[in-house]
C-alpha positions as CSV (number, residue, x, y, z in Angstrom):
1,M,104.6,110.7,87.7
2,K,104.1,110.9,91.4
3,K,106.1,108.3,93.7
4,R,103.9,106.0,96.1
5,I,105.1,105.9,99.5
6,W,104.7,103.2,102.0
7,D,104.5,104.3,105.6
8,I,106.3,101.8,107.4
9,S,106.6,103.1,111.0
10,Q,104.1,101.9,113.8
11,T,101.7,104.0,115.6
12,L,102.9,105.1,119.0
13,R,100.2,104.7,121.5
14,P,98.9,103.7,124.8
15,E,98.4,99.9,123.8
16,L,101.7,99.8,121.7
17,P,103.7,96.4,122.9
18,V,106.7,96.9,124.0
19,W,110.1,94.7,125.1
20,P,108.8,93.0,128.7
21,G,110.1,94.8,131.4
22,D,110.3,98.3,129.3
23,T,108.6,101.5,129.7
24,Q,105.5,101.4,128.4
25,F,104.2,104.2,126.1
26,A,102.1,106.9,127.4
27,F,100.6,110.0,126.6
28,E,98.2,112.5,128.0
29,R,97.1,116.2,127.4
30,T,98.5,118.8,129.3
31,W,97.1,121.8,127.7
32,R,93.5,122.0,126.5
33,M,91.3,123.8,124.0
34,D,88.3,122.2,125.6
35,E,89.4,123.5,128.9
36,G,90.1,126.9,127.9
37,S,93.7,126.5,126.3
38,P,94.4,128.5,122.8
39,V,96.3,125.4,122.3
40,N,96.4,121.7,122.9
41,V,99.5,120.1,123.9
42,G,100.3,117.2,125.2
43,R,103.7,115.4,127.1
44,M,104.8,111.4,126.1
45,M,106.7,108.9,128.6
46,M,107.9,106.0,126.6
47,S,111.2,104.2,125.9
48,T,113.8,104.9,123.3
49,H,113.0,101.6,121.7
50,S,109.3,102.4,121.5
51,G,108.0,101.3,118.0
52,T,110.1,102.0,114.9
53,H,113.7,103.1,115.9
54,G,117.0,103.2,115.0
55,D,119.5,101.5,117.4
56,A,122.4,103.3,118.4
57,P,125.9,102.0,118.6
58,L,125.6,102.7,122.4
59,H,122.9,100.6,122.5
60,Y,125.3,97.8,122.4
61,G,128.5,99.1,122.8
62,A,129.2,100.7,126.2
63,D,131.9,103.6,124.4
64,A,130.2,103.7,121.5
65,P,128.2,106.8,119.6
66,D,124.9,108.0,121.0
67,I,122.1,108.4,118.3
68,A,122.8,112.0,118.1
69,S,126.4,111.5,116.9
70,V,125.8,109.0,113.9
71,S,125.7,109.7,110.4
72,L,122.7,110.2,108.6
73,E,123.4,109.0,105.4
74,P,122.9,105.1,106.4
75,Y,119.2,105.8,106.7
76,L,118.8,107.6,103.3
77,G,119.0,106.1,100.1
78,E,118.3,102.6,97.4
79,C,117.5,99.4,100.0
80,L,116.4,96.2,99.4
81,V,113.1,94.4,101.0
82,V,113.5,90.7,101.3
83,D,110.6,88.5,102.0
84,A,111.7,86.3,105.0
85,R,108.2,85.0,106.2
86,G,109.3,81.4,104.9
87,V,112.8,80.9,106.6
88,T,112.4,77.9,109.1
89,G,114.3,78.0,112.2
90,G,114.7,80.7,114.7
91,A,117.2,83.2,112.6
92,I,117.7,84.6,109.0
93,D,121.0,82.9,107.8
94,I,123.2,83.2,104.8
95,G,121.3,80.3,102.6
96,D,117.8,82.1,102.9
97,L,119.2,85.9,101.2
98,P,118.6,86.6,97.8
99,H,120.8,87.9,95.3
100,L,121.7,91.7,96.6
101,D,123.3,92.7,93.5
102,S,124.3,96.5,94.6
103,A,121.9,96.9,97.7
104,D,124.1,98.4,100.5
105,R,120.5,98.7,103.1
106,V,118.8,95.5,103.2
107,L,115.0,94.9,105.3
108,F,113.8,91.8,106.2
109,R,110.1,91.2,106.5
110,T,109.3,88.1,108.7
111,F,105.6,88.5,109.8
112,D,102.4,87.5,107.8
113,A,100.8,90.5,109.6
114,F,102.8,92.4,111.8
115,P,101.7,92.1,115.3
116,H,100.5,95.5,116.6
117,D,98.4,94.5,119.6
118,R,100.4,91.8,121.0
119,W,104.1,91.0,122.2
120,D,105.5,88.2,120.0
121,E,108.2,86.6,122.0
122,N,109.3,84.1,119.0
123,F,110.3,86.6,116.3
124,K,112.6,85.9,113.8
125,A,116.3,86.9,114.5
126,I,118.9,87.5,112.0
127,A,122.4,85.1,112.6
128,A,125.5,87.1,113.4
129,E,127.1,85.2,110.5
130,T,124.4,86.6,107.9
131,V,125.2,89.9,109.6
132,E,129.1,89.2,108.8
133,W,128.2,88.0,105.2
134,L,125.9,91.4,104.7
135,A,129.0,93.4,105.8
136,M,131.3,91.9,103.6
137,Q,128.6,92.6,100.6
138,G,128.9,96.1,101.5
139,V,125.6,96.2,103.2
140,R,125.6,99.4,105.8
141,L,121.9,99.1,107.0
142,I,119.8,96.4,108.3
143,G,116.2,96.6,109.0
144,T,113.8,94.2,110.7
145,D,109.7,93.9,111.4
146,A,110.9,92.4,114.3
147,P,111.8,94.1,117.9
148,S,115.7,92.9,117.5
149,V,117.7,91.0,115.4
150,D,119.2,89.1,118.0
151,P,116.7,86.4,120.0
152,Q,114.6,87.5,122.8
153,E,116.6,85.6,125.4
154,S,119.9,85.8,124.0
155,K,123.0,87.4,126.3
156,S,125.5,87.2,123.7
157,M,124.0,89.8,121.4
158,A,126.1,88.2,118.8
159,A,124.1,90.1,115.6
160,H,124.4,93.4,117.4
161,R,128.2,92.7,118.1
162,A,128.6,92.4,114.7
163,V,126.5,95.0,113.4
164,L,129.0,97.2,115.9
165,E,132.5,95.7,114.7
166,H,131.4,96.6,111.0
167,D,130.2,99.7,112.1
168,M,126.5,99.1,110.4
169,R,123.5,100.5,111.8
170,I,120.3,98.9,112.4
171,L,116.1,99.5,112.1
172,E,113.9,97.6,114.5
173,G,110.0,97.5,114.2
174,L,109.5,98.5,110.7
175,V,105.9,97.3,109.4
176,L,106.5,95.7,106.1
177,D,103.2,94.1,105.3
178,D,101.8,95.5,102.4
179,V,105.7,95.7,100.9
180,P,106.6,93.8,98.1
181,E,109.8,92.4,97.7
182,G,112.0,94.7,95.6
183,L,114.1,97.8,95.5
184,Y,113.1,101.0,97.2
185,E,114.3,104.5,98.7
186,L,114.3,104.1,102.1
187,I,113.9,107.4,104.6
188,A,114.1,106.4,108.2
189,L,115.6,109.4,110.4
190,P,116.3,108.7,113.8
191,L,115.3,111.1,116.5
192,R,118.6,113.4,117.3
193,I,118.9,112.8,121.0
194,A,122.2,113.5,122.9
195,G,123.2,110.5,125.1
196,G,120.4,108.2,123.5
197,D,120.7,104.5,122.8
198,A,118.1,104.5,120.1
199,G,116.3,107.1,118.1
200,L,112.6,106.7,117.3
201,C,112.1,106.7,113.0
202,R,109.2,108.2,111.1
203,A,110.6,105.3,108.4
204,I,108.8,105.5,105.0
205,L,109.6,103.7,101.6
206,R,109.4,105.3,97.9
207,E,109.1,103.7,94.9
208,L,112.4,104.6,92.9
């Protein structure tokens, strides 16, 4: 039987909401068939953190590996999708977590409906203590539909630092609106960018 696939990636487009002050996504057609070219070719300008992406350790560690240097293994394999929409407060705490069984990748849904057309500065972060606890359970990758695991105004970047300490990986900007809570196969490969502090992903979930 054919396995169902959920595309959990954002669509890159000029109207894409981005972190305040970051580079707005832009696309233009440089060669056009309607102007006599045998092919259509375009060019893009964007942040490495546009849309759905995987943070490199370099993003939050000055001497840490870039996205081209990290192993792809954490981005492939069984994962648990957790419905965290009912979490109160500004961050997901240890007490909000379900029993993880053997899941070593955990994705959090925090939005009732993903804000495709607006920036939501009050997104749900993940507490640093939660990251620490997940690491102790063997979790190697944390994903979220929010744009960051830390609050927007954070200066300490405590959750990111906990991720760095335990050599975990992060996926941000996932779209989990139509995904029921449960176990899936994750495939989310960041682009191999030399010196990149993040890599854009075409992220999917496939039923087991």
